[in-house]
C-alpha positions as CSV (number, residue, x, y, z in Angstrom):
1,M,209.9,137.5,138.1
2,K,211.9,140.7,138.3
3,W,213.7,139.7,135.1
4,M,210.4,139.2,133.3
5,K,209.2,142.6,134.5
6,H,212.3,144.2,133.2
7,V,211.9,142.4,129.8
8,A,208.3,143.5,129.6
9,L,209.2,147.1,130.5
10,A,212.0,147.3,128.0
11,T,209.8,145.9,125.3
12,A,206.9,148.2,126.1
13,L,209.2,151.2,125.9
14,T,210.7,150.1,122.6
15,L,207.3,149.6,121.1
16,S,205.5,152.6,122.5
17,A,208.3,155.2,121.8
18,P,207.0,157.9,119.4
19,I,208.7,158.5,116.1
20,G,211.8,160.5,116.6
21,A,211.9,159.7,120.4
22,F,215.3,158.2,120.1
23,A,218.0,158.3,117.4
24,D,218.9,154.6,117.5
25,T,217.2,151.4,118.4
26,P,218.7,149.4,121.4
27,A,222.1,147.9,120.5
28,D,221.0,144.4,121.4
29,Q,217.6,144.4,119.7
30,L,216.7,144.2,116.0
31,I,213.5,146.1,115.1
32,V,212.0,145.0,111.7
33,G,209.2,146.9,110.1
34,L,207.0,144.9,107.6
35,S,203.5,144.1,106.7
36,M,202.2,141.3,108.9
37,N,199.0,140.8,106.9
38,N,200.1,137.4,105.6
39,I,201.3,136.1,109.0
40,L,198.2,134.1,109.7
41,T,199.5,131.3,111.8
42,L,202.7,130.1,113.5
43,D,202.2,126.5,112.7
44,P,205.0,125.7,110.2
45,A,202.8,123.1,108.4
46,A,200.3,125.8,107.6
47,I,202.4,128.8,106.6
48,S,202.8,130.4,103.2
49,G,204.4,133.5,101.9
50,R,207.7,135.4,102.5
51,E,206.9,137.0,105.8
52,A,205.6,134.0,107.6
53,T,208.4,131.8,106.3
54,G,211.0,134.3,107.5
55,V,209.6,134.3,111.0
56,I,209.3,130.5,111.2
57,A,212.9,130.0,110.0
58,N,214.0,131.7,113.2
59,L,211.7,129.8,115.5
60,Y,212.1,126.3,114.1
61,D,215.0,124.2,112.6
62,T,215.1,121.8,109.7
63,L,217.5,118.9,109.1
64,V,219.4,120.9,106.5
65,E,219.6,124.6,105.5
66,L,219.6,125.8,101.9
67,A,222.4,128.3,101.4
68,A,221.6,131.7,99.9
69,D,223.9,131.1,97.0
70,K,221.5,128.4,95.6
71,K,224.5,126.1,95.3
72,T,225.0,124.6,98.8
73,V,223.1,122.5,101.2
74,N,224.4,123.0,104.8
75,P,223.9,120.9,107.9
76,G,221.1,121.8,110.2
77,L,219.7,119.5,112.8
78,A,221.4,116.8,110.7
79,S,225.2,116.7,111.1
80,A,225.6,114.5,108.0
81,W,223.6,112.5,105.4
82,T,224.1,110.0,102.6
83,V,222.2,109.2,99.4
84,A,221.9,105.6,98.4
85,D,221.8,104.3,94.8
86,D,218.0,103.9,95.0
87,G,217.5,107.5,96.0
88,S,217.0,106.8,99.7
89,I,218.5,109.5,102.0
90,T,219.7,108.7,105.5
91,F,220.4,111.6,107.9
92,T,222.4,111.5,111.1
93,L,220.8,113.6,113.8
94,R,223.3,115.8,115.6
95,D,223.8,115.4,119.4
96,G,222.9,118.0,122.0
97,A,220.1,120.0,120.2
98,K,217.2,121.0,122.4
99,F,213.8,122.5,122.0
100,T,213.1,125.8,123.8
101,S,211.0,123.6,126.2
102,G,214.2,121.9,127.2
103,N,213.2,118.6,125.6
104,P,216.0,117.0,123.5
105,V,215.5,116.9,119.7
106,T,215.1,113.3,118.8
107,T,214.6,111.3,115.6
108,E,211.1,110.6,116.8
109,D,210.4,114.3,116.7
110,V,211.7,114.6,113.1
111,V,209.6,111.6,111.8
112,W,206.5,112.7,113.7
113,S,206.7,116.3,112.4
114,I,206.8,115.2,108.8
115,K,204.0,112.6,109.3
116,R,202.0,115.2,111.1
117,N,202.4,117.6,108.2
118,I,201.2,115.0,105.7
119,S,198.3,113.7,107.8
120,L,196.9,117.1,108.5
121,G,197.0,118.0,104.8
122,L,197.9,121.6,105.4
123,V,200.0,123.8,103.0
124,G,203.3,122.0,103.6
125,A,201.7,118.7,102.7
126,G,201.5,119.8,99.1
127,V,205.2,119.6,98.7
128,W,205.3,116.0,100.0
129,S,202.3,114.9,97.9
130,S,204.0,116.1,94.7
131,F,206.7,113.6,95.4
132,G,204.3,110.8,96.0
133,Y,204.3,110.8,99.8
134,K,200.9,110.5,101.4
135,A,199.2,109.2,104.6
136,G,198.9,105.7,103.2
137,N,202.7,105.2,102.5
138,I,204.7,107.6,104.7
139,D,204.9,105.1,107.7
140,Q,206.7,102.6,105.4
141,L,208.9,105.2,103.7
142,L,210.0,107.4,106.6
143,T,211.7,105.6,109.5
144,A,214.0,106.2,112.5
145,D,216.6,103.9,113.9
146,G,218.8,105.2,116.7
147,N,220.2,108.6,115.6
148,K,219.4,107.9,111.9
149,I,216.4,109.0,109.9
150,T,215.8,107.4,106.5
151,L,213.4,108.5,103.7
152,K,212.9,106.1,100.8
153,P,211.6,107.5,97.5
154,A,207.8,107.1,96.9
155,Q,208.4,107.4,93.2
156,A,211.3,108.0,90.8
157,T,212.7,111.4,91.4
158,D,215.8,113.5,91.6
159,P,217.4,112.9,95.1
160,Q,218.7,116.4,95.2
161,L,215.2,117.8,95.1
162,T,214.2,115.5,97.9
163,L,217.1,116.7,100.0
164,D,216.1,120.3,99.4
165,I,212.7,119.6,100.8
166,F,214.3,118.9,104.2
167,G,215.4,122.6,104.1
168,K,211.9,124.0,103.7
169,P,210.3,125.1,106.9
170,D,206.7,124.6,105.7
171,A,207.4,121.0,104.7
172,S,210.1,119.9,107.2
173,A,210.3,122.1,110.3
174,V,210.9,119.9,113.3
175,V,208.3,120.3,116.0
176,D,208.6,119.3,119.7
177,M,206.3,116.3,119.7
178,K,205.8,116.1,123.5
179,T,204.9,119.7,123.8
180,A,202.6,119.8,120.8
181,M,200.8,116.6,121.8
182,S,200.3,117.9,125.3
183,H,198.0,120.5,123.7
184,E,196.2,118.1,121.3
185,A,192.5,118.7,121.0
186,N,190.1,116.4,119.1
187,G,193.0,114.6,117.3
188,D,194.4,117.8,115.8
189,K,198.0,117.0,116.7
190,G,198.3,120.3,118.5
191,A,197.2,122.4,115.4
192,A,195.0,124.8,117.3
193,W,197.7,125.4,120.0
194,L,200.5,125.7,117.4
195,K,198.6,128.4,115.5
196,I,199.5,130.9,118.2
197,N,202.3,129.1,120.1
198,V,205.7,127.7,119.2
199,A,207.4,124.4,119.9
200,G,210.7,124.7,118.1
201,S,214.4,124.5,118.5
202,G,215.3,127.6,116.6
203,A,217.8,130.3,117.4
204,F,214.9,132.4,118.9
205,S,211.9,131.6,121.0
206,L,208.5,133.3,120.9
207,T,207.8,135.9,123.5
208,R,204.7,137.5,122.2
209,W,202.6,137.6,119.1
210,A,199.8,140.2,118.6
211,S,198.3,139.6,115.2
212,N,198.8,142.5,112.8
213,E,200.6,144.5,115.6
214,M,203.9,142.9,116.7
215,L,205.8,139.7,117.1
216,I,208.6,139.5,119.6
217,L,211.4,136.8,119.5
218,T,213.9,136.3,122.3
219,R,217.4,134.7,121.9
220,F,217.4,131.0,122.8
221,D,220.6,130.8,124.9
222,D,220.7,127.0,124.7
223,Y,220.6,127.0,120.9
224,W,222.8,124.2,119.5
225,G,224.2,126.3,116.6
226,E,225.7,129.8,116.2
227,K,224.5,131.9,119.1
228,P,222.4,134.8,118.0
229,K,224.0,138.2,118.4
230,M,220.8,140.0,119.1
231,K,219.0,139.5,122.4
232,R,215.7,140.2,120.9
233,V,214.0,140.6,117.5
234,I,210.8,142.7,117.3
235,F,208.7,142.6,114.1
236,R,206.4,145.6,113.9
237,H,203.3,145.7,111.6
238,M,203.8,148.5,109.2
239,P,201.8,148.0,106.1
240,E,202.3,151.6,104.8
241,S,205.6,152.2,103.0
242,Q,205.9,155.8,104.0
243,T,205.7,154.8,107.7
244,K,208.5,152.3,107.3
245,R,210.6,154.9,105.4
246,L,210.2,157.6,108.0
247,M,210.9,155.1,110.9
248,L,214.0,153.9,109.1
249,E,215.3,157.4,108.4
250,K,214.8,158.4,112.1
251,G,216.5,155.2,113.3
252,D,213.4,153.9,115.0
253,V,213.5,150.6,113.0
254,D,216.6,148.8,111.8
255,V,215.2,146.9,108.9
256,A,212.3,147.7,106.5
257,I,210.7,145.1,104.3
258,G,208.2,145.8,101.5
259,L,208.9,149.5,100.8
260,S,207.4,151.1,97.7
261,V,209.6,151.9,94.6
262,P,209.8,155.6,95.2
263,D,210.7,155.1,98.9
264,I,213.5,152.6,98.1
265,A,214.9,154.9,95.4
266,A,214.9,157.8,97.9
267,L,216.5,155.8,100.7
268,G,219.2,154.6,98.2
269,K,220.6,158.1,98.3
270,N,220.8,158.1,102.1
271,K,224.3,157.3,103.4
272,D,222.8,156.1,106.7
273,V,221.0,153.1,105.1
274,E,221.8,150.3,102.7
275,V,219.6,148.6,100.1
276,Q,220.0,144.9,99.4
277,S,218.1,143.6,96.3
278,T,218.4,140.0,95.4
279,P,216.5,137.5,93.2
280,S,214.0,135.6,95.3
281,S,211.6,132.8,94.5
282,G,208.2,132.7,92.8
283,F,206.3,135.2,90.7
284,Y,203.8,138.0,90.9
285,F,200.9,136.7,88.8
286,L,197.3,137.1,87.7
287,A,195.2,134.1,88.3
288,V,191.6,133.1,87.4
289,S,189.5,130.2,88.6
290,M,188.7,127.6,86.0
291,K,185.8,126.5,88.2
292,D,184.1,129.7,86.9
293,E,182.2,129.0,83.7
294,R,183.7,132.1,82.0
295,F,187.3,131.1,82.7
296,K,186.8,127.5,81.7
297,N,186.7,128.9,78.2
298,P,190.3,129.2,76.7
299,D,189.2,132.1,74.5
300,V,188.4,134.1,77.6
301,R,191.7,133.2,79.2
302,L,193.5,134.1,76.0
303,A,191.7,137.4,75.8
304,I,192.9,138.2,79.3
305,R,196.5,137.3,78.3
306,H,196.1,140.1,75.7
307,L,194.9,142.6,78.3
308,I,197.9,142.8,80.6
309,D,200.4,145.5,80.1
310,Y,203.5,143.4,81.0
311,D,206.1,146.0,80.0
312,G,204.2,148.9,81.7
313,I,203.7,147.0,85.0
314,N,207.3,145.9,85.1
315,K,208.8,149.3,84.2
316,S,206.6,151.5,86.4
317,I,205.5,149.3,89.4
318,M,207.9,146.3,89.8
319,P,211.4,147.9,90.1
320,N,212.8,146.6,93.4
321,Y,209.9,144.1,93.6
322,G,210.4,142.0,90.5
323,T,211.8,141.6,87.0
324,K,209.7,140.7,84.0
325,R,209.1,137.0,83.7
326,L,206.2,135.4,81.8
327,R,207.2,131.7,81.9
328,P,206.2,129.4,84.8
329,V,209.9,128.5,85.6
330,A,212.7,130.8,86.9
331,E,215.3,132.1,84.5
332,G,218.6,130.3,84.6
333,V,217.4,126.9,85.6
334,I,217.8,124.0,83.2
335,G,215.4,124.2,80.2
336,S,214.3,127.8,81.0
337,L,212.9,129.4,77.8
338,A,213.0,133.1,76.9
339,D,209.9,135.1,77.6
340,P,207.1,135.1,74.9
341,D,206.4,138.4,73.3
342,Y,203.0,139.1,74.9
343,K,201.6,142.6,74.3
344,V,198.4,144.4,75.0
345,D,196.1,143.9,72.0
346,V,192.6,145.2,72.8
347,A,191.2,144.4,69.4
348,K,192.2,140.8,69.6
349,A,190.9,140.5,73.1
350,K,187.5,141.9,72.0
351,E,187.4,139.4,69.1
352,L,188.1,136.5,71.5
353,L,185.5,137.6,74.0
354,A,182.9,137.9,71.3
355,K,183.7,134.5,70.1
356,A,183.3,133.2,73.7
357,G,179.9,134.8,73.9
358,Y,180.9,138.0,75.9
359,P,180.9,140.8,73.3
360,D,180.3,143.4,76.0
361,G,182.7,141.8,78.5
362,F,181.5,141.0,82.0
363,P,182.0,142.1,85.7
364,V,184.5,140.3,87.8
365,R,185.9,140.5,91.4
366,L,189.6,141.0,91.4
367,L,191.2,140.1,94.8
368,T,194.5,141.6,95.9
369,L,196.5,142.3,99.1
370,N,196.2,145.8,100.3
371,E,199.9,146.6,100.0
372,P,202.5,147.4,97.3
373,P,203.1,146.2,94.6
374,F,199.8,144.3,94.6
375,T,197.4,147.2,94.7
376,D,199.2,149.1,91.9
377,T,199.4,145.9,89.8
378,A,195.7,145.2,90.2
379,T,194.8,148.8,89.3
380,A,196.9,148.6,86.1
381,I,195.2,145.3,85.1
382,Q,191.8,146.8,85.9
383,A,192.5,149.6,83.5
384,T,193.5,147.4,80.6
385,L,190.7,144.9,81.2
386,A,188.2,147.7,81.0
387,Q,189.3,148.6,77.5
388,A,187.7,145.3,76.4
389,G,184.6,145.6,78.6
390,I,185.8,143.5,81.5
391,K,184.8,145.5,84.6
392,A,187.0,144.4,87.4
393,E,186.0,145.4,91.0
394,I,189.1,145.4,93.1
395,V,188.7,143.9,96.5
396,Q,191.6,144.5,98.9
397,G,192.3,142.8,102.1
398,A,194.8,141.1,104.4
399,G,196.4,137.7,103.7
400,D,193.6,135.3,104.7
401,Q,190.9,137.5,103.2
402,I,192.5,137.2,99.8
403,Y,194.3,133.9,99.8
404,G,191.6,132.1,101.8
405,P,189.0,132.2,99.0
406,M,191.7,131.0,96.6
407,R,192.7,128.1,98.8
408,E,189.0,127.2,99.0
409,R,188.6,127.6,95.2
410,K,186.0,130.2,95.7
411,F,187.5,133.2,93.9
412,E,187.2,134.7,90.4
413,M,190.4,136.6,89.7
414,L,193.4,137.4,91.9
415,V,196.7,139.3,91.8
416,G,199.1,137.3,93.9
417,R,202.6,136.1,94.6
418,G,204.0,132.6,94.9
419,G,205.0,129.7,92.7
420,G,207.8,127.8,94.3
421,G,211.4,128.3,93.4
422,Q,212.8,127.7,96.8
423,E,215.0,125.0,95.1
424,P,217.0,126.0,92.0
425,H,215.3,123.5,89.7
426,P,212.4,123.9,87.3
427,H,210.4,121.2,89.2
428,S,210.2,123.5,92.2
429,N,208.2,126.0,90.1
430,L,206.2,123.4,88.2
431,R,205.3,121.6,91.4
432,A,203.7,124.8,92.8
433,L,202.1,126.2,89.6
434,V,201.5,123.5,87.0
435,I,201.4,120.0,88.4
436,N,198.0,119.1,89.9
437,P,197.8,115.5,91.0
438,N,194.1,115.5,91.8
439,N,191.7,118.2,90.7
440,A,188.8,117.1,92.9
441,D,187.5,119.6,95.5
442,D,187.9,117.0,98.3
443,A,191.6,116.5,97.4
444,K,192.2,119.8,99.2
445,L,195.7,120.4,97.8
446,S,195.7,123.9,99.0
447,G,199.4,124.2,98.8
448,I,199.4,123.8,95.1
449,I,198.4,126.8,93.0
450,G,197.4,124.6,90.1
451,W,194.8,123.0,92.3
452,R,193.6,126.3,93.7
453,T,192.9,127.6,90.2
454,S,191.4,124.3,89.1
455,F,193.9,124.0,86.3
456,F,194.5,120.3,85.4
457,D,196.3,118.6,82.5
458,Q,197.3,115.0,82.9
459,Q,199.7,115.3,80.0
460,L,201.6,118.0,81.7
461,N,201.6,116.0,84.9
462,D,203.1,113.0,83.0
463,M,205.6,115.2,81.2
464,S,206.8,116.7,84.4
465,A,207.2,113.3,86.1
466,K,209.3,112.1,83.2
467,A,211.5,115.2,83.0
468,L,212.2,115.0,86.7
469,V,213.9,111.6,86.5
470,E,215.7,112.1,83.1
471,R,219.4,111.6,83.7
472,D,220.6,112.7,80.2
473,Q,221.0,116.5,80.7
474,A,220.3,117.4,77.1
475,K,217.1,115.3,77.0
476,Q,216.1,116.8,80.4
477,K,216.6,120.3,79.0
478,T,214.4,119.6,76.0
479,A,211.8,118.0,78.2
480,Y,211.5,121.1,80.4
481,E,211.3,123.3,77.2
482,D,208.4,121.2,75.9
483,I,206.6,121.5,79.2
484,Q,206.7,125.3,79.0
485,K,205.5,125.2,75.4
486,R,202.5,123.1,76.2
487,Y,201.7,125.2,79.2
488,E,201.6,128.3,76.9
489,E,199.5,126.5,74.3
490,L,196.9,125.5,77.0
491,V,196.4,129.2,78.0
492,P,196.5,128.3,81.7
493,A,194.6,129.8,84.6
494,L,197.7,131.6,85.9
495,Q,199.9,134.1,84.0
496,P,203.2,135.1,85.6
497,I,204.1,138.8,85.2
498,S,207.2,139.3,87.2
499,A,209.9,137.2,89.0
500,V,210.1,138.2,92.6
501,V,213.0,140.3,93.8
502,D,213.4,140.9,97.5
503,S,214.5,144.4,98.4
504,V,215.4,145.0,102.0
505,V,216.5,148.4,103.4
506,Y,218.4,148.6,106.7
507,R,220.5,151.0,108.8
508,A,224.1,151.0,107.8
509,D,225.2,149.8,111.2
510,V,223.3,146.5,110.7
511,K,225.7,143.8,109.7
512,G,225.3,140.2,108.6
513,Y,221.8,140.5,107.1
514,V,221.7,138.1,104.1
515,N,218.6,138.0,102.0
516,H,217.5,134.5,100.9
517,Y,215.8,133.4,97.7
518,G,213.8,130.9,99.8
519,W,212.7,133.6,102.3
520,T,214.6,131.8,105.1
521,V,216.5,134.8,106.4
522,R,218.2,133.6,109.6
523,L,218.7,136.5,111.9
524,R,221.1,134.7,114.2
525,T,224.0,136.2,112.1
526,V,222.8,139.8,112.4
527,S,224.7,142.3,114.6
528,K,225.0,146.0,115.0
529,Q,228.3,147.8,114.5
530,R,228.3,150.8,116.8
């Protein structure tokens, strides 16, 4: 009890200290300032977004870990794996791994976690469904035998992509089955409890979470892997960029995530801090709902394409947040096409709107997160839309206030971020943005942005499925090029604007912080050199 009181006191002092009260954060604690607006749950099956993924990656483990270089798959809870000729993957579970409850990690936990994900149909289930896995077949395709776990393919696919799924926390985080099920209510497989509690085997355990205030992680001393160098990690909710900058300059936080462009530029001149900018995954985008009668009309969608100042947004708003990218697949992957030459053309947009029956434009609600670069991007789009008579009312809010209506297909227009890319393969983006296996409302494929926007094209679905299993590299390259061309011709419900870049600023004495394109920054490697 005395130890717990000391922990509570130390934490309280750290969190309550006024700006400038001390020159440095504690040597054994990492203080991270970021917006927590999009951290809505701690259930790995329900998370989405960079911030939530980054937290979960430190509380839960996966069978494999995707390296930051985009080239390597490293062992996680699996010590080894083999891929059979038919695409089946068999993992060997490592010995000695424990959950923070003290329960051993078993193959039963691994299998149950994935089946739970699929059966609940939450965000992570969308990844599995895009590969053909569903509640009706997963029992036959995913099995455990001793210390082995085997997944058979549900459909023809690239085994490398299937392997990559086992490194994604939203799809494959391993949950302590006994602990979760001890809190089951009404058949929810512990979902209500896991929303605010953790049952993982990660390098850190959860000490406290106060939504949109703070999140405290404590080192798990019985962790099976590399022991964390920090005793504690404290995430502090700081949605305002200036607050994060001031706290970083004074040494009151160690790491700042989500700073504005001017603040990053200013801090780049400060010898006491370092800036790390790396290509990430996904895109900043403008999306419309094709359930809305106006946006069902391709002429209206084409008009909007002509009312986005792509160059202006990327030059003035996106530095350190993103780089111009107008295609639905990341640059550098097989078959990636160069950007089309889209420009603002108000006259053309007015002509298209008149053709569609809206000569005077129309009002629309434009949803966006209340933080940079979303608000500035929304404001820029609002200005160019207005030139053609589209009067956008910007509605700002936190994560669930904005993405919630999109997941329920009850929105009109939205500036957002997402779109896969956690695996360096075009299918990773297409799976999130383009492919929509079932456009029915009751399909509830909320993890698929194509479904959220009600965009559906069976030909694109078929083209993507065929490209995925093409073994001739030249033919596969052509297939992915053709997919991008058809997507452009259809004038889809979502227009990428910028490929996400993650810029993190931290004190110069922080060592071992490695940004990750898949948002899985593992803080066990971080130390302070003092």
